[in-house]
PQR file of N, CA, C, O and H, with PARSE charges and radii, in Angstrom:
ATOM      1  N   MET A   1     -33.994  -1.683  13.721 -0.4000 1.5000
ATOM      2  CA  MET A   1     -33.552  -1.742  12.336 -0.0000 2.0000
ATOM      3  C   MET A   1     -31.675  -1.379  11.934  0.5500 1.7000
ATOM      4  O   MET A   1     -30.963  -0.497  12.413 -0.5500 1.4000
ATOM      5  N   THR A   2     -31.288  -2.572  10.774 -0.4000 1.5000
ATOM      6  CA  THR A   2     -29.839  -2.228  10.814 -0.0000 2.0000
ATOM      7  C   THR A   2     -29.646  -1.486   9.361  0.5500 1.7000
ATOM      8  O   THR A   2     -30.164  -1.472   8.244 -0.5500 1.4000
ATOM      9  H   THR A   2     -31.867  -3.289  10.384  0.4000 1.0000
ATOM     10  N   GLU A   3     -28.820  -1.020   9.919 -0.4000 1.5000
ATOM     11  CA  GLU A   3     -27.793   0.041   8.642 -0.0000 2.0000
ATOM     12  C   GLU A   3     -27.287  -0.574   7.643  0.5500 1.7000
ATOM     13  O   GLU A   3     -26.728  -1.613   7.993 -0.5500 1.4000
ATOM     14  H   GLU A   3     -28.399  -1.032  10.826  0.4000 1.0000
ATOM     15  N   ARG A   4     -27.242  -0.342   6.398 -0.4000 1.5000
ATOM     16  CA  ARG A   4     -26.714  -0.891   5.136 -0.0000 2.0000
ATOM     17  C   ARG A   4     -25.227  -0.864   4.650  0.5500 1.7000
ATOM     18  O   ARG A   4     -24.828   0.008   3.878 -0.5500 1.4000
ATOM     19  H   ARG A   4     -27.696   0.503   6.113  0.4000 1.0000
ATOM     20  N   ARG A   5     -24.672  -1.555   4.987 -0.4000 1.5000
ATOM     21  CA  ARG A   5     -23.137  -1.614   4.619 -0.0000 2.0000
ATOM     22  C   ARG A   5     -23.062  -0.799   3.162  0.5500 1.7000
ATOM     23  O   ARG A   5     -23.514  -1.383   2.177 -0.5500 1.4000
ATOM     24  H   ARG A   5     -24.996  -2.264   5.613  0.4000 1.0000
ATOM     25  N   ARG A   6     -22.519   0.492   3.014 -0.4000 1.5000
ATOM     26  CA  ARG A   6     -22.294   0.764   1.590 -0.0000 2.0000
ATOM     27  C   ARG A   6     -21.163   0.079   1.105  0.5500 1.7000
ATOM     28  O   ARG A   6     -20.179   0.102   1.845 -0.5500 1.4000
ATOM     29  H   ARG A   6     -22.152   0.966   3.814  0.4000 1.0000
ATOM     30  N   ARG A   7     -21.041  -0.721  -0.308 -0.4000 1.5000
ATOM     31  CA  ARG A   7     -20.033  -1.231  -0.791 -0.0000 2.0000
ATOM     32  C   ARG A   7     -19.219  -0.691  -2.003  0.5500 1.7000
ATOM     33  O   ARG A   7     -19.837  -0.370  -3.018 -0.5500 1.4000
ATOM     34  H   ARG A   7     -21.840  -0.739  -0.909  0.4000 1.0000
ATOM     35  N   PHE A   8     -18.343  -0.616  -1.968 -0.4000 1.5000
ATOM     36  CA  PHE A   8     -17.435   0.136  -3.051 -0.0000 2.0000
ATOM     37  C   PHE A   8     -16.596  -0.743  -3.911  0.5500 1.7000
ATOM     38  O   PHE A   8     -15.918  -1.479  -3.193 -0.5500 1.4000
ATOM     39  H   PHE A   8     -17.841  -0.877  -1.144  0.4000 1.0000
ATOM     40  N   ARG A   9     -16.410  -0.921  -5.040 -0.4000 1.5000
ATOM     41  CA  ARG A   9     -16.153  -1.426  -6.153 -0.0000 2.0000
ATOM     42  C   ARG A   9     -14.683  -0.843  -6.370  0.5500 1.7000
ATOM     43  O   ARG A   9     -14.532   0.322  -6.739 -0.5500 1.4000
ATOM     44  H   ARG A   9     -16.960  -0.323  -5.623  0.4000 1.0000
ATOM     45  N   GLN A  10     -13.664  -1.651  -6.142 -0.4000 1.5000
ATOM     46  CA  GLN A  10     -12.166  -1.034  -6.461 -0.0000 2.0000
ATOM     47  C   GLN A  10     -11.806  -1.067  -7.996  0.5500 1.7000
ATOM     48  O   GLN A  10     -11.749  -2.241  -8.361 -0.5500 1.4000
ATOM     49  H   GLN A  10     -13.787  -2.597  -5.843  0.4000 1.0000
ATOM     50  N   LEU A  11     -11.551  -0.208  -8.992 -0.4000 1.5000
ATOM     51  CA  LEU A  11     -11.145   0.158 -10.218 -0.0000 2.0000
ATOM     52  C   LEU A  11      -9.489  -0.511 -10.320  0.5500 1.7000
ATOM     53  O   LEU A  11      -9.132  -1.100 -11.340 -0.5500 1.4000
ATOM     54  H   LEU A  11     -11.598   0.746  -8.695  0.4000 1.0000
ATOM     55  N   GLN A  12      -8.876  -0.390  -9.531 -0.4000 1.5000
ATOM     56  CA  GLN A  12      -7.520  -1.102  -9.334 -0.0000 2.0000
ATOM     57  C   GLN A  12      -6.681  -1.901  -8.055  0.5500 1.7000
ATOM     58  O   GLN A  12      -6.551  -1.671  -6.853 -0.5500 1.4000
ATOM     59  H   GLN A  12      -9.165   0.088  -8.702  0.4000 1.0000
ATOM     60  N   PRO A  13      -6.259  -2.811  -8.858 -0.5600 1.5000
ATOM     61  CA  PRO A  13      -5.718  -3.863  -7.850  0.2800 2.0000
ATOM     62  C   PRO A  13      -5.051  -3.250  -6.632  0.5500 1.7000
ATOM     63  O   PRO A  13      -4.555  -2.125  -6.698 -0.5500 1.4000
ATOM     64  N   LEU A  14      -5.036  -3.857  -5.700 -0.4000 1.5000
ATOM     65  CA  LEU A  14      -4.134  -3.560  -4.175 -0.0000 2.0000
ATOM     66  C   LEU A  14      -3.082  -3.356  -4.661  0.5500 1.7000
ATOM     67  O   LEU A  14      -2.730  -2.197  -4.443 -0.5500 1.4000
ATOM     68  H   LEU A  14      -5.439  -4.771  -5.647  0.4000 1.0000
ATOM     69  N   GLU A  15      -2.285  -3.996  -5.308 -0.4000 1.5000
ATOM     70  CA  GLU A  15      -0.805  -3.600  -5.428 -0.0000 2.0000
ATOM     71  C   GLU A  15      -0.513  -2.873  -6.338  0.5500 1.7000
ATOM     72  O   GLU A  15       0.681  -2.573  -6.349 -0.5500 1.4000
ATOM     73  H   GLU A  15      -2.572  -4.938  -5.485  0.4000 1.0000
ATOM     74  N   GLU A  16      -1.214  -2.383  -7.257 -0.4000 1.5000
ATOM     75  CA  GLU A  16      -1.322  -0.774  -7.924 -0.0000 2.0000
ATOM     76  C   GLU A  16      -1.817   0.438  -6.905  0.5500 1.7000
ATOM     77  O   GLU A  16      -1.466   1.598  -7.123 -0.5500 1.4000
ATOM     78  H   GLU A  16      -2.184  -2.627  -7.248  0.4000 1.0000
ATOM     79  N   ARG A  17      -2.358   0.214  -6.179 -0.4000 1.5000
ATOM     80  CA  ARG A  17      -2.843   1.110  -4.898 -0.0000 2.0000
ATOM     81  C   ARG A  17      -2.151   1.527  -4.225  0.5500 1.7000
ATOM     82  O   ARG A  17      -2.099   2.730  -3.968 -0.5500 1.4000
ATOM     83  H   ARG A  17      -2.644  -0.728  -6.002  0.4000 1.0000
ATOM     84  N   LEU A  18      -1.330   0.559  -3.685 -0.4000 1.5000
ATOM     85  CA  LEU A  18      -0.234   0.521  -2.630 -0.0000 2.0000
ATOM     86  C   LEU A  18       1.090   1.406  -3.094  0.5500 1.7000
ATOM     87  O   LEU A  18       1.806   2.160  -2.436 -0.5500 1.4000
ATOM     88  H   LEU A  18      -1.372  -0.419  -3.893  0.4000 1.0000
ATOM     89  N   ALA A  19       1.138   0.944  -4.735 -0.4000 1.5000
ATOM     90  CA  ALA A  19       2.685   1.468  -5.460 -0.0000 2.0000
ATOM     91  C   ALA A  19       2.174   2.726  -5.744  0.5500 1.7000
ATOM     92  O   ALA A  19       3.168   3.228  -6.268 -0.5500 1.4000
ATOM     93  H   ALA A  19       0.556   0.331  -5.270  0.4000 1.0000
ATOM     94  N   ALA A  20       1.488   3.417  -5.762 -0.4000 1.5000
ATOM     95  CA  ALA A  20       0.995   5.027  -6.235 -0.0000 2.0000
ATOM     96  C   ALA A  20       0.985   5.432  -4.749  0.5500 1.7000
ATOM     97  O   ALA A  20       1.810   6.325  -4.552 -0.5500 1.4000
ATOM     98  H   ALA A  20       0.681   3.009  -5.337  0.4000 1.0000
ATOM     99  N   GLU A  21       0.253   5.028  -3.536 -0.4000 1.5000
ATOM    100  CA  GLU A  21       0.589   5.692  -2.643 -0.0000 2.0000
ATOM    101  C   GLU A  21       2.041   5.536  -1.949  0.5500 1.7000
ATOM    102  O   GLU A  21       2.396   6.541  -1.333 -0.5500 1.4000
ATOM    103  H   GLU A  21      -0.417   4.303  -3.696  0.4000 1.0000
ATOM    104  N   ALA A  22       2.698   4.740  -1.944 -0.4000 1.5000
ATOM    105  CA  ALA A  22       4.199   4.717  -1.585 -0.0000 2.0000
ATOM    106  C   ALA A  22       4.727   5.705  -2.579  0.5500 1.7000
ATOM    107  O   ALA A  22       5.456   6.519  -2.012 -0.5500 1.4000
ATOM    108  H   ALA A  22       2.410   3.923  -2.445  0.4000 1.0000
ATOM    109  N   ALA A  23       4.590   5.956  -4.115 -0.4000 1.5000
ATOM    110  CA  ALA A  23       5.404   6.997  -4.759 -0.0000 2.0000
ATOM    111  C   ALA A  23       4.506   8.029  -4.160  0.5500 1.7000
ATOM    112  O   ALA A  23       5.316   8.858  -3.744 -0.5500 1.4000
ATOM    113  H   ALA A  23       3.997   5.295  -4.575  0.4000 1.0000
ATOM    114  N   LYS A  24       3.184   8.518  -3.839 -0.4000 1.5000
ATOM    115  CA  LYS A  24       3.193   9.897  -3.638 -0.0000 2.0000
ATOM    116  C   LYS A  24       3.795  10.335  -2.160  0.5500 1.7000
ATOM    117  O   LYS A  24       3.919  11.496  -1.771 -0.5500 1.4000
ATOM    118  H   LYS A  24       2.526   7.844  -4.177  0.4000 1.0000
ATOM    119  N   LEU A  25       4.042   9.482  -1.640 -0.4000 1.5000
ATOM    120  CA  LEU A  25       4.545   9.746  -0.051 -0.0000 2.0000
ATOM    121  C   LEU A  25       6.123   9.883  -0.264  0.5500 1.7000
ATOM    122  O   LEU A  25       6.848  10.477   0.535 -0.5500 1.4000
ATOM    123  H   LEU A  25       3.941   8.539  -1.957  0.4000 1.0000
ATOM    124  N   ARG A  26       6.535   9.312  -1.341 -0.4000 1.5000
ATOM    125  CA  ARG A  26       8.210   9.413  -1.873 -0.0000 2.0000
ATOM    126  C   ARG A  26       8.225  10.815  -1.974  0.5500 1.7000
ATOM    127  O   ARG A  26       9.032  11.481  -1.325 -0.5500 1.4000
ATOM    128  H   ARG A  26       5.946   8.830  -1.990  0.4000 1.0000
ATOM    129  N   GLU A  27       7.193  11.446  -2.924 -0.4000 1.5000
ATOM    130  CA  GLU A  27       7.130  12.607  -3.676 -0.0000 2.0000
ATOM    131  C   GLU A  27       7.390  13.743  -2.106  0.5500 1.7000
ATOM    132  O   GLU A  27       8.264  14.587  -1.906 -0.5500 1.4000
ATOM    133  H   GLU A  27       6.537  10.905  -3.451  0.4000 1.0000
ATOM    134  N   GLN A  28       6.429  13.372  -1.374 -0.4000 1.5000
ATOM    135  CA  GLN A  28       6.063  14.131  -0.568 -0.0000 2.0000
ATOM    136  C   GLN A  28       7.040  14.273   0.695  0.5500 1.7000
ATOM    137  O   GLN A  28       7.091  15.308   1.359 -0.5500 1.4000
ATOM    138  H   GLN A  28       5.719  12.686  -1.536  0.4000 1.0000
ATOM    139  N   ALA A  29       7.776  13.187   0.950 -0.4000 1.5000
ATOM    140  CA  ALA A  29       9.056  13.429   1.756 -0.0000 2.0000
ATOM    141  C   ALA A  29      10.162  13.976   1.193  0.5500 1.7000
ATOM    142  O   ALA A  29      10.933  14.576   1.942 -0.5500 1.4000
ATOM    143  H   ALA A  29       7.735  12.346   0.411  0.4000 1.0000
ATOM    144  N   GLU A  30      10.444  13.887  -0.139 -0.4000 1.5000
ATOM    145  CA  GLU A  30      11.514  15.133  -0.921 -0.0000 2.0000
ATOM    146  C   GLU A  30      11.101  16.316  -0.431  0.5500 1.7000
ATOM    147  O   GLU A  30      12.040  16.879   0.132 -0.5500 1.4000
ATOM    148  H   GLU A  30       9.817  13.400  -0.748  0.4000 1.0000
ATOM    149  N   LEU A  31      10.178  16.888  -0.404 -0.4000 1.5000
ATOM    150  CA  LEU A  31       9.769  18.576  -0.112 -0.0000 2.0000
ATOM    151  C   LEU A  31       9.978  18.755   1.274  0.5500 1.7000
ATOM    152  O   LEU A  31       9.919  19.883   1.763 -0.5500 1.4000
ATOM    153  H   LEU A  31       9.416  16.431  -0.861  0.4000 1.0000
ATOM    154  N   LEU A  32      10.272  17.523   2.110 -0.4000 1.5000
ATOM    155  CA  LEU A  32      10.123  17.987   3.652 -0.0000 2.0000
ATOM    156  C   LEU A  32      11.593  18.031   4.429  0.5500 1.7000
ATOM    157  O   LEU A  32      12.519  17.265   4.162 -0.5500 1.4000
ATOM    158  H   LEU A  32      10.320  16.607   1.713  0.4000 1.0000
ATOM    159  N   PRO A  33      11.624  18.881   5.257 -0.5600 1.5000
ATOM    160  CA  PRO A  33      13.620  18.945   5.476  0.2800 2.0000
ATOM    161  C   PRO A  33      13.531  17.869   6.341  0.5500 1.7000
ATOM    162  O   PRO A  33      12.589  17.413   6.989 -0.5500 1.4000
ATOM    163  N   PRO A  34      15.099  17.439   6.185 -0.5600 1.5000
ATOM    164  CA  PRO A  34      15.449  16.176   7.266  0.2800 2.0000
ATOM    165  C   PRO A  34      14.658  16.215   8.369  0.5500 1.7000
ATOM    166  O   PRO A  34      14.179  17.315   8.646 -0.5500 1.4000
ATOM    167  N   GLY A  35      14.301  14.931   9.337 -0.4000 1.5000
ATOM    168  CA  GLY A  35      13.980  15.387  10.529 -0.0000 2.0000
ATOM    169  C   GLY A  35      12.712  14.252  10.854  0.5500 1.7000
ATOM    170  O   GLY A  35      12.168  13.800   9.846 -0.5500 1.4000
ATOM    171  H   GLY A  35      14.690  14.038   9.111  0.4000 1.0000
ATOM    172  N   HIS A  36      12.308  13.862  11.922 -0.4000 1.5000
ATOM    173  CA  HIS A  36      11.112  12.962  12.365 -0.0000 2.0000
ATOM    174  C   HIS A  36       9.866  13.207  10.892  0.5500 1.7000
ATOM    175  O   HIS A  36       9.595  12.243  10.176 -0.5500 1.4000
ATOM    176  H   HIS A  36      12.750  14.229  12.740  0.4000 1.0000
ATOM    177  N   LEU A  37       9.344  14.365  10.683 -0.4000 1.5000
ATOM    178  CA  LEU A  37       8.257  13.516   9.984 -0.0000 2.0000
ATOM    179  C   LEU A  37       8.674  13.587   8.707  0.5500 1.7000
ATOM    180  O   LEU A  37       7.665  13.615   8.003 -0.5500 1.4000
ATOM    181  H   LEU A  37       9.564  15.148  11.265  0.4000 1.0000
ATOM    182  N   ARG A  38       9.839  13.638   7.920 -0.4000 1.5000
ATOM    183  CA  ARG A  38      10.356  13.272   6.651 -0.0000 2.0000
ATOM    184  C   ARG A  38      10.177  11.779   6.980  0.5500 1.7000
ATOM    185  O   ARG A  38       9.325  11.029   6.501 -0.5500 1.4000
ATOM    186  H   ARG A  38      10.660  13.616   8.492  0.4000 1.0000
ATOM    187  N   ASP A  39      11.422  11.389   8.157 -0.4000 1.5000
ATOM    188  CA  ASP A  39      11.393   9.778   8.303 -0.0000 2.0000
ATOM    189  C   ASP A  39      10.210   8.920   8.607  0.5500 1.7000
ATOM    190  O   ASP A  39      10.326   7.696   8.549 -0.5500 1.4000
ATOM    191  H   ASP A  39      12.113  11.997   8.546  0.4000 1.0000
ATOM    192  N   GLU A  40       9.067   9.492   8.930 -0.4000 1.5000
ATOM    193  CA  GLU A  40       7.091   8.923   9.448 -0.0000 2.0000
ATOM    194  C   GLU A  40       7.056   9.076   7.955  0.5500 1.7000
ATOM    195  O   GLU A  40       6.346   8.148   7.568 -0.5500 1.4000
ATOM    196  H   GLU A  40       8.972  10.487   8.977  0.4000 1.0000
ATOM    197  N   VAL A  41       7.374   9.626   7.139 -0.4000 1.5000
ATOM    198  CA  VAL A  41       6.713   9.687   5.676 -0.0000 2.0000
ATOM    199  C   VAL A  41       7.226   8.579   4.820  0.5500 1.7000
ATOM    200  O   VAL A  41       6.514   7.861   4.118 -0.5500 1.4000
ATOM    201  H   VAL A  41       7.951  10.379   7.453  0.4000 1.0000
ATOM    202  N   LEU A  42       8.715   8.487   4.953 -0.4000 1.5000
ATOM    203  CA  LEU A  42       9.285   7.679   4.148 -0.0000 2.0000
ATOM    204  C   LEU A  42       9.005   5.950   4.861  0.5500 1.7000
ATOM    205  O   LEU A  42       9.070   4.919   4.191 -0.5500 1.4000
ATOM    206  H   LEU A  42       9.294   9.070   5.523  0.4000 1.0000
ATOM    207  N   LYS A  43       8.780   6.002   5.934 -0.4000 1.5000
ATOM    208  CA  LYS A  43       8.527   4.675   6.646 -0.0000 2.0000
ATOM    209  C   LYS A  43       7.527   4.080   5.972  0.5500 1.7000
ATOM    210  O   LYS A  43       7.558   3.021   5.345 -0.5500 1.4000
ATOM    211  H   LYS A  43       8.727   6.839   6.478  0.4000 1.0000
ATOM    212  N   LYS A  44       6.233   5.171   6.220 -0.4000 1.5000
ATOM    213  CA  LYS A  44       4.869   4.790   5.488 -0.0000 2.0000
ATOM    214  C   LYS A  44       5.109   4.308   4.032  0.5500 1.7000
ATOM    215  O   LYS A  44       4.396   3.476   3.472 -0.5500 1.4000
ATOM    216  H   LYS A  44       6.208   6.031   6.729  0.4000 1.0000
ATOM    217  N   ALA A  45       6.351   5.012   3.393 -0.4000 1.5000
ATOM    218  CA  ALA A  45       6.089   4.525   2.193 -0.0000 2.0000
ATOM    219  C   ALA A  45       7.094   3.170   1.767  0.5500 1.7000
ATOM    220  O   ALA A  45       7.134   2.673   0.642 -0.5500 1.4000
ATOM    221  H   ALA A  45       6.930   5.688   3.849  0.4000 1.0000
ATOM    222  N   ARG A  46       7.617   2.870   2.557 -0.4000 1.5000
ATOM    223  CA  ARG A  46       8.288   1.618   2.666 -0.0000 2.0000
ATOM    224  C   ARG A  46       7.405   0.519   2.705  0.5500 1.7000
ATOM    225  O   ARG A  46       7.273  -0.436   1.940 -0.5500 1.4000
ATOM    226  H   ARG A  46       7.584   3.274   3.471  0.4000 1.0000
ATOM    227  N   GLN A  47       6.878   0.812   3.653 -0.4000 1.5000
ATOM    228  CA  GLN A  47       5.224  -0.586   4.401 -0.0000 2.0000
ATOM    229  C   GLN A  47       4.593  -0.426   3.242  0.5500 1.7000
ATOM    230  O   GLN A  47       4.384  -1.568   2.833 -0.5500 1.4000
ATOM    231  H   GLN A  47       6.985   1.588   4.274  0.4000 1.0000
ATOM    232  N   ALA A  48       4.137   0.409   2.418 -0.4000 1.5000
ATOM    233  CA  ALA A  48       2.940   0.486   1.670 -0.0000 2.0000
ATOM    234  C   ALA A  48       3.594  -0.032   0.164  0.5500 1.7000
ATOM    235  O   ALA A  48       2.799  -0.247  -0.751 -0.5500 1.4000
ATOM    236  H   ALA A  48       4.307   1.336   2.751  0.4000 1.0000
ATOM    237  N   GLU A  49       5.199  -0.243  -0.082 -0.4000 1.5000
ATOM    238  CA  GLU A  49       5.757  -1.005  -1.041 -0.0000 2.0000
ATOM    239  C   GLU A  49       6.068  -2.494  -0.444  0.5500 1.7000
ATOM    240  O   GLU A  49       6.397  -3.373  -1.240 -0.5500 1.4000
ATOM    241  H   GLU A  49       5.844  -0.069   0.661  0.4000 1.0000
ATOM    242  N   THR A  50       5.976  -2.756   0.821 -0.4000 1.5000
ATOM    243  CA  THR A  50       5.902  -3.904   0.955 -0.0000 2.0000
ATOM    244  C   THR A  50       4.664  -4.531   1.479  0.5500 1.7000
ATOM    245  O   THR A  50       4.867  -5.428   2.298 -0.5500 1.4000
ATOM    246  H   THR A  50       5.709  -2.041   1.467  0.4000 1.0000
ATOM    247  N   GLY A  51       3.720  -4.328   1.262 -0.4000 1.5000
ATOM    248  CA  GLY A  51       2.408  -4.311   1.605 -0.0000 2.0000
ATOM    249  C   GLY A  51       2.238  -4.813  -0.224  0.5500 1.7000
ATOM    250  O   GLY A  51       1.693  -5.841  -0.624 -0.5500 1.4000
ATOM    251  H   GLY A  51       3.555  -3.600   0.597  0.4000 1.0000
ATOM    252  N   SER A  52       2.748  -3.961  -0.895 -0.4000 1.5000
ATOM    253  CA  SER A  52       2.473  -4.088  -2.406 -0.0000 2.0000
ATOM    254  C   SER A  52       2.980  -5.653  -3.077  0.5500 1.7000
ATOM    255  O   SER A  52       2.484  -6.469  -3.854 -0.5500 1.4000
ATOM    256  H   SER A  52       3.191  -3.126  -0.570  0.4000 1.0000
ATOM    257  N   HIS A  53       4.064  -5.552  -2.410 -0.4000 1.5000
ATOM    258  CA  HIS A  53       5.350  -7.009  -2.525 -0.0000 2.0000
ATOM    259  C   HIS A  53       4.318  -7.811  -2.178  0.5500 1.7000
ATOM    260  O   HIS A  53       3.702  -8.510  -2.982 -0.5500 1.4000
ATOM    261  H   HIS A  53       4.467  -4.889  -1.779  0.4000 1.0000
ATOM    262  N   MET A  54       4.090  -7.740  -0.963 -0.4000 1.5000
ATOM    263  CA  MET A  54       3.263  -9.238  -0.417 -0.0000 2.0000
ATOM    264  C   MET A  54       2.022  -9.634  -0.679  0.5500 1.7000
ATOM    265  O   MET A  54       1.931 -10.826  -0.384 -0.5500 1.4000
ATOM    266  H   MET A  54       4.590  -7.173  -0.310  0.4000 1.0000
ATOM    267  N   SER A  55       0.915  -9.162  -1.135 -0.4000 1.5000
ATOM    268  CA  SER A  55      -0.170  -8.987  -1.626 -0.0000 2.0000
ATOM    269  C   SER A  55       0.202 -10.005  -3.015  0.5500 1.7000
ATOM    270  O   SER A  55      -0.304 -11.105  -3.236 -0.5500 1.4000
ATOM    271  H   SER A  55       0.990  -8.194  -1.375  0.4000 1.0000
ATOM    272  N   GLY A  56       1.548  -9.074  -4.124 -0.4000 1.5000
ATOM    273  CA  GLY A  56       1.406  -9.666  -5.453 -0.0000 2.0000
ATOM    274  C   GLY A  56       2.091 -11.131  -5.440  0.5500 1.7000
ATOM    275  O   GLY A  56       2.078 -11.956  -6.353 -0.5500 1.4000
ATOM    276  H   GLY A  56       1.958  -8.180  -3.945  0.4000 1.0000
ATOM    277  N   TRP A  57       2.624 -11.225  -4.307 -0.4000 1.5000
ATOM    278  CA  TRP A  57       3.495 -12.670  -3.654 -0.0000 2.0000
ATOM    279  C   TRP A  57       2.355 -13.571  -3.468  0.5500 1.7000
ATOM    280  O   TRP A  57       2.210 -14.573  -4.168 -0.5500 1.4000
ATOM    281  H   TRP A  57       2.633 -10.555  -3.565  0.4000 1.0000
ATOM    282  N   LEU A  58       1.648 -13.277  -2.657 -0.4000 1.5000
ATOM    283  CA  LEU A  58       0.368 -13.901  -2.273 -0.0000 2.0000
ATOM    284  C   LEU A  58      -0.943 -14.444  -2.872  0.5500 1.7000
ATOM    285  O   LEU A  58      -1.783 -15.273  -2.524 -0.5500 1.4000
ATOM    286  H   LEU A  58       1.766 -12.463  -2.088  0.4000 1.0000
ATOM    287  N   ASN A  59      -0.703 -13.380  -4.232 -0.4000 1.5000
ATOM    288  CA  ASN A  59      -1.907 -13.835  -5.433 -0.0000 2.0000
ATOM    289  C   ASN A  59      -0.833 -14.363  -6.300  0.5500 1.7000
ATOM    290  O   ASN A  59      -1.356 -14.498  -7.406 -0.5500 1.4000
ATOM    291  H   ASN A  59      -0.020 -12.706  -4.515  0.4000 1.0000
ATOM    292  N   SER A  60       0.152 -14.655  -6.346 -0.4000 1.5000
ATOM    293  CA  SER A  60       0.927 -15.067  -7.751 -0.0000 2.0000
ATOM    294  C   SER A  60       0.628 -16.685  -8.068  0.5500 1.7000
ATOM    295  O   SER A  60       0.825 -17.443  -7.118 -0.5500 1.4000
ATOM    296  H   SER A  60       0.576 -14.546  -5.448  0.4000 1.0000
ATOM    297  N   PRO A  61       0.215 -17.216  -9.200 -0.5600 1.5000
ATOM    298  CA  PRO A  61      -0.184 -18.380  -9.466  0.2800 2.0000
ATOM    299  C   PRO A  61       1.030 -19.633  -8.891  0.5500 1.7000
ATOM    300  O   PRO A  61       0.759 -20.809  -8.646 -0.5500 1.4000
ATOM    301  N   GLY A  62       2.109 -19.112  -8.802 -0.4000 1.5000
ATOM    302  CA  GLY A  62       3.232 -20.111  -7.845 -0.0000 2.0000
ATOM    303  C   GLY A  62       2.792 -20.553  -6.425  0.5500 1.7000
ATOM    304  O   GLY A  62       3.078 -21.505  -5.698 -0.5500 1.4000
ATOM    305  H   GLY A  62       2.329 -18.158  -9.001  0.4000 1.0000
ATOM    306  N   LEU A  63       2.300 -19.898  -6.365 -0.4000 1.5000
ATOM    307  CA  LEU A  63       2.093 -19.922  -4.534 -0.0000 2.0000
ATOM    308  C   LEU A  63       1.612 -21.370  -4.630  0.5500 1.7000
ATOM    309  O   LEU A  63       0.850 -21.429  -5.595 -0.5500 1.4000
ATOM    310  H   LEU A  63       2.068 -19.124  -6.955  0.4000 1.0000
ATOM    311  N   GLN A  64       1.723 -22.474  -4.084 -0.4000 1.5000
ATOM    312  CA  GLN A  64       1.213 -23.902  -3.241 -0.0000 2.0000
ATOM    313  C   GLN A  64       0.726 -23.574  -1.899  0.5500 1.7000
ATOM    314  O   GLN A  64       1.399 -22.952  -1.077 -0.5500 1.4000
ATOM    315  H   GLN A  64       2.342 -22.426  -3.300  0.4000 1.0000
ATOM    316  N   PRO A  65      -0.457 -24.006  -1.702 -0.5600 1.5000
ATOM    317  CA  PRO A  65      -0.453 -24.061  -0.401  0.2800 2.0000
ATOM    318  C   PRO A  65       0.383 -25.283   0.096  0.5500 1.7000
ATOM    319  O   PRO A  65       1.162 -25.954  -0.581 -0.5500 1.4000
ATOM    320  N   PRO A  66      -0.009 -25.475   1.729 -0.5600 1.5000
ATOM    321  CA  PRO A  66       0.864 -26.296   2.414  0.2800 2.0000
ATOM    322  C   PRO A  66       0.152 -27.736   1.963  0.5500 1.7000
ATOM    323  O   PRO A  66      -0.885 -27.916   1.325 -0.5500 1.4000
ATOM    324  N   ASN A  67       1.170 -28.770   2.576 -0.4000 1.5000
ATOM    325  CA  ASN A  67       0.131 -29.966   2.073 -0.0000 2.0000
ATOM    326  C   ASN A  67       0.306 -31.004   3.719  0.5500 1.7000
ATOM    327  O   ASN A  67      -0.313 -32.060   3.852 -0.5500 1.4000
ATOM    328  H   ASN A  67       2.012 -28.623   3.094  0.4000 1.0000
TER
END
């Protein structure tokens, strides 16, 4: 007997969710003292921003498939 996969429909586009996550992480980093933990939080924020930009670029109408 297989277990049914739970489906969840996202209400916000991926770009918005990643941008919100990046903003939240940057706010957290401001509260941290300089050091390794703060650097890691800022790194995650940059990764979320990069993911948001890449997702927007990949979904843009100007993107053409290779010939």
